[in-house]
C-alpha positions, -999 to +999 in steps of 0.1 A: +027-068+075+054-074+100+062-107+084+061-091+049+085-064+061+109-090+075+108-110+042+114-079+021+143-067+042+160-101+044+155-110+007+172-130-009+181-148+023+166-183+023+136-179+046+103-196+052+085-177+024+102-199-002+080-228+008+048-229-012+027-236+020+041-204+036+032-184+006-003-200+004-010-192+041+003-157+037-019-152+006-050-165+024-043-143+054-038-112+032-070-118+012-091-126+043-080-094+061-086-073+030-120-088+025-129-083+062-117-047+061-138-040+030-169-056+046-164-034+077-160-004+054-191-013+034-212-010+066-203+026+070-228+053+061-199+071+044-187+040+025-182+057-009-162+086+007-140+063+027-133+039-003-125+069-025-101+082+001-084+048+004-080+046-034-068+082-035-042+074-008-030+043-027-029+059-061-014+091-047+014+071-030+020+051-061+019+080-086+039+104-064+065+077-058+068+070-095+073+107-105+095+116-075+116+085-080+121+092-116+131+128-109+151+125-077+156+088-070+191+080-059+190+057-028+175+023-035+146+012-013+149-025-017+175-031-045+171-069-045+133-069-044+125-040-067+155-021-080+135+007-095+121+019-062+139+046-042+135+063-008+130+096-027+101+080-045+085+069-012+089+104+002+074+119-030+045+095-027+039+103+009+040+140+001+014+137-026-009+118-003-006+147+022-017+171-006-047+149-010-053+149+028-053+187+029-078+189+000-100+162+016-099+178+050-108+213+037-137+199+016-149+179+045-148+207+070-125+188+093-113+204+125-075+207+132-077+176+154-095+156+127-071+168+101-042+157+123-057+122+128-063+119+091-027+129+084-014+100+106-039+076+090-028+086+055+009+083+063+005+049+079-018+036+051+004+049+023+035+035+039+019+000+042+007+002+006+044+006-004+052-026+016+023-044-002+039-034-035+073-046-024+059-079-011+042-086-044+075-078-062+093-102-039+070-130-049+073-122-086+110-120-084+111-154-066+090-169-095+112-150-120+082-131-134+082-096-147+044-093-147+017-112-128-004-111-160-007-093-193-043-080-188-031-045-185+000-041-208+028-022-193+014-022-158+028-054-143-004-073-143-036-075-122-017-080-089+001-047-094-033-030-093-043-046-060-011-054-041-012-020-024-049-023-017-045-057+000-018-043+023-034-009+030-071-017+034-068-036+067-046-009+084-068+019+070-100+004+083-084-003+117-072+032+120-105+047+109-122+025+135-097+036+162-104+072+153-141+065+158-150+073+122-164+038+114 
């Protein structure tokens, strides 16, 4: 994700990502780490709960960012990569994920310590999901594509449904493991 952040921040500067081999290696790495994270998650007794929370964080960040960005968006997040995204949208997305964390923690009977740990996990996971979305936008912009497919009309394609997941799943599973929850 450090490399993805570097590419997004430096775009459109001519960098190594423009070479097809670099993009291929990056894609293989992203898919392997995502697959590994999901395999590790699958081994958990609470697999369904953790997967639903991951999806909720990703969807919450995406939906919150969309609505907050439309309502309050002024400062561009990455104007050359994805001109419609704003810092206000990111903040709105992170805020919505925290609403979900509060509900999840209360329903799960979490202690204040567990709640605090989950708050950090949610903030980091949601932030990385935004980076995944920006990275996919960078690759689409480089290829001069608006959508990665037309399977879901108006939604940017299949990759727009999984770009955040491929970025967020590895960090999410790592953090859950470090917290001792996996």
